[in-house]
Steps between C-alpha positions, in 0.01 A plus 500: 500500500190311444495184301214444288419144434279382216238248598258309283174397624376170362128439472354279757509141376179393683288774326595417136374138487162590646432736203612244235241264358538201274204464272597214270469232749839352418683546828759222462671668196518841651875608477465708816370198701852346512674819582566582869300768675185453282180374626289278270144625498210306358255653254270763644157370556267643238249750649144439384322798361238637742267603219487338161412695186200263429361574845540873457336505149222272641439726785488806274258316261282403804502855622396622150203253492392597853518872425295439173234311689479766754475773244219312311327445831510870588367593144221243546413641835495844374260400206273323749491802730411724186228260405358501854518876510305517167235262618465683822448827308240326273322356803485847664349646168236228502420545866454879454274438194292256709472766770378754234245249376367422850473879576296542174273204592441648835425836360263363227322269756431764764126542595500880439609441130265216446208694662575807278494280181182329607324828569617626161325196349174552673534252785385583860536337838217278606240650748447173706746235607523181290294184604653167504308211351533156631437207266390162635713240332253216537230701310747573216583128486131416483437751214794395297437123547808400668 
């Protein structure tokens, strides 16, 4: 026959006090401090928050301002690019109009056209070459009294 024995496993005494914390700061009046087998623990050191709410809200506000400035800058650049494009188109229209005017001036000032108009008015080419007349400045000054 086998004898069955009932055994009770008690929790490890060293593990329990590590999990227990005293938060009121009154260690001397703790009733467990005088009992045997208990370890008195000092208050757990407060952990500092890594990120405060004010810093998070401030960072979000700063992010919103930066994104707003970036968006307004993109809009301004797009407007300036449109204005440059419009001015370039206007410049090209003016340049092409100037080219048309230059072509018209060249057409109207051609010798063939002017000769045909002069012949229509009864003008003719001279038969002899023109003669150059030289004027003596000293004689002109004598006659005018200077």
